[in-house]
Phi, psi and omega in degrees: 000148181296142180272139177249176191288318185309137189310123176289130172266174171292144183302142176283137177237125179299133181286170175299159185302328183279357178255317184279174179282145178275122180235148180297145183256352184266200183294154178273128178217113179249116179285113183297322179295320178294322179296319180290324176298321177293320176303316180297321179294317182295311181292329177293335179273355179287161178307138182063020175080001179065196179209151176272130179244113182304320180296323179295319178295321177299316182292323176305314180296317181299315181291317179300316180292322179296314179298317183293319183275349183068034182245135178296148183226133172242120185226124174271119181245108183302159180307131178095354178294324185087052187292331182300309177295328184294333175258334181292324181294308174301325178298315181293330181272356187286339185075010179235162172285132180239130175261126177255123184252124183245158180258340184232151178295322180301315180292320179300317179295319179298316180294317187285327186257345185232291191292309182295315176299328177298315178294315182298328181295339180263358182225098179305136178098343178276124180237148186238140177218150173252135179228131178234173176289162186303324186289358176269351186248144172300132179256113181299322183291320177297317180297320180297319183286335178299330180091161184262339185255268181277098183285140179221145175282172181297334180273014176073015175268153180289151177271128179302153185301317181299322179288318181296323177296320179290323177302313180296324178296318179292322178299319177297319177298325183297338178277354181248335184281150175269338188250331185072010181283115185293343176292345180280348180298142183267004179233161180289130184264124175298133180306328179290326176294314179301316182295325183286336188245013177227167172230147171281171180300324181291329183276340187294138180280342182090153184303319186291324185264337185283132179295341177258013187302324183293335181244017182296128182296321179297314181294324177294323176295321178293324177296318179296322178296321179297331183263012186241153178262340174238116182243122183257122181229170175258171183302321185296315181292323180291323176297320176298320178301313179295317183295333182275001186085032179060048183248357189262332185251159174304150180301141180205147178257344186235138178219142176241126174257106175271155190054047188293344179298342181269352189298324183300305182288326181298311182285330174300321180280312190283341173269008173255215178205171176215157184214138175226160175296329179300320180295320178293317180298323180296319178296319177300319183293320183277335183276330183300312178298329180286317186275342177092168185293339180287339180285126184264338185299315181300319180296315178295324179298318178298320179293323178292329176299319177295319178295323178295317176307313182295316182297317180291322178297319178296320181294318178295319179300331178270006178062030175258092190263352181248136181075185180236132176292168183300321181299313181294320180296319180297316179298314183292330176298314179291323176303316179301319179295317181291321178297320177299318177299315181296321177301313181296319181291322178293322179296325182267003185288129175273123182263152187267336180203178184296318181297320178296320179296320180294322178294322177300313182293326180290335175276324184294318182302306177298328179295316178297318180296318178296320178300319179295320180291323176297322177296320178299318182294334179276343187228059179283157176247185188292339180267007183241146180232131173258127180210169184250144174235121181270115175260179185297321187256336181198173180256135178256136171270119181250141169239118183231161176275128176288317181235109183275345184305307180301321181291321178290326174298322180288320190261337195229301196297334180280351187245349181223162166260127187242142169246124178246126184217152177191168176286337178220125179224122178293148177301333184280351188297312182305314181295319180297331180270001179089016181264012174066225185268020179302127183276158178267119174281139184237125177244111187289157176293145177277357186284152183271071182299319182302328181262338187257347187225145180233130177257125187236127169238119185300144177273140178069024182277144178294153175300145188300332180263002184273170177297140177084002183295313182295320178298322178292323178297316179301313182299316181295316181295320179301312180298314185290316182294320178297319179294323182279346185069043188085230171052037187237135169252107182261113185257139183230157177263354184219128184292321181296317177298316179304313183295318180295314181294318180300317179300316182291319182290320183304322182288348189241356179250158185265001181244159184293150177233127174256146181234129178306136180104341179275339176221166175297157180304315182298315184288322182290324176290323178297316177296319181297321180290321188274328182262094194294344180261014185265147172250150180234123176259128187210165179243208198316309188294345179265000177289342181215156178078008178256124185235102181232082180282164172089201190287349181287346183218112175233359180217125171245125176246144180230123191285334179196160175297134191276059174287148176296150175301130184307328183270002180305120188302317182292320177296319178300314181296322180289324178298323183292348185258359184234163183281323183237080189305315183298315185278340182257339182243301189285310186295313179302320180294316181295320178299315181296314181294321178297317178299323177295316178297314178301325182294351177289343189282301187261108183247344176223170181295340183265346184293144175219154179168192186235140166250122178249115177257113188269051183214111187293347178299331179294333181258342191236345185284161179290340182258011183300330181296333178296324176289313184297329179297330185256355179268156176299156184283067181277154169295150183238145176209157173239011182257119181298323183299322178296322181290313183294325176298316180296317181294320178297321178298316178294322179296315181296320177297316181295319180293332181274347183286151177300142179288130180288139179278000000 
């Protein structure tokens, strides 16, 4: 099978029967009544006796029936339904290993530390494990090779003092942790520290050859997965599993994709590949000390990385974002030749000791992987698109799938029964994923949106692209934030706009303002939750997966409807393949993203607040009903006075409430 970009791990091998978990070998049969009875027991054991949610019971039945019949299921479960328990309970009762695929770390942590263990506690024999890719785990062998005194990187450069101090801190932590999962660290990890103390799949020596193999955190995590009936992974690892020919994860017949609205773009990206000059430069840096000063290929490779940077920058400057210009193709052709030379030289290199041999293998794996990706970029097919993404420091060459449906049909749908669920799912998603005419089952939220939430679009507001739009946004935000007493999540579609508006608003409001990028995601959200009068300005990644219930959030503002940039290469390619591009590509995506943003407001049955969309198209366009169909049934207004009165009332209630300890 053709190799894809996500890092190949070593193939998974099923353990002996006395090591792995015992799973039923016959047909899958999940008794829906038994599943609901278990749900009642679990919720009954929650503080205050829990509560029965009709939507949750409906979803339990849907999932149980899907598993039993071997039929794929797509189910939209509104906020508050409790979808995690609704699929975990049938999964635990299935008698089979079930892989749960998540899109966010927050959800993965919630499943691993709360929801899945709760279910397992009520069912003897059900075991839960979290499994991530190798680069997420501390590597004992890398730490050993770094040395204890004068730390050096693989390219023979010295490690800066701040990084070396953090490396030693992480090494001390490694002697206390049971998992070696770097996400458990309570401090922000410098990317250079992470790189120094982890290995990619290509660099890993493998359990058998590594002197630390018996105590390797990654291998121990794989052992736990082998002994578990519910295995929680992220999108990246599952995509790698598919790309490898389903060789990376324990065998499974059932899979659940949570936050399934992200699967289309996630698999389009992760079943593709990406390339940067930095990656080429890194291979030159690690191979030169190994091959010696007489080797000329690494030096030329480093110079070509600089030429590639220049060629890609010129192409971006000319606004040619799709494909590769002749200059870039010429450079990459020569890069491919040099990488092949380096691979051959590394393979034939005679090593002087064990440590030298390990360094050789760590360079050889990425070199082979880079050679494969260069080959992919030279031999794309009709379902693949090569395009450029300009980042702050360099340009990335991306190869993505335009249509993921055929690839998923080939790799996935014929071999597993899948449940795809999220709080918002476009009607177009099943077909886009290759699931044909499968309909989306919808389980509504139990929350009282008509009484607890207000949707506001300002009256007489300038068009978002018109003169004065940003000034109007600043003015509106100042009034709303002051009325709310802070407690605002201001969402933007553009980082530059966010920064300009945040600067202007900060000078005019009496409450603190946090801006995404000034602190780590974890720390900025923690401050936002704890400091109840604070506002948070953020962009794309905060539109979903952010959960701030209670008095810390009573206002969500959205600066514009989240349509894709017209020139986005992947969107352009998808538009060219359909009859009604706006209605089949752009509108479904924008509706889904807006619903995700709106969903940040009401997180519990007691939450109340306002969503302000500062884009008159939501109230005046011919397609506005498409948005309203997918948004919660909130009251609507275009009068600022009604909104500020409501926000002041919520602010006064919050200020009078007892302070949480």
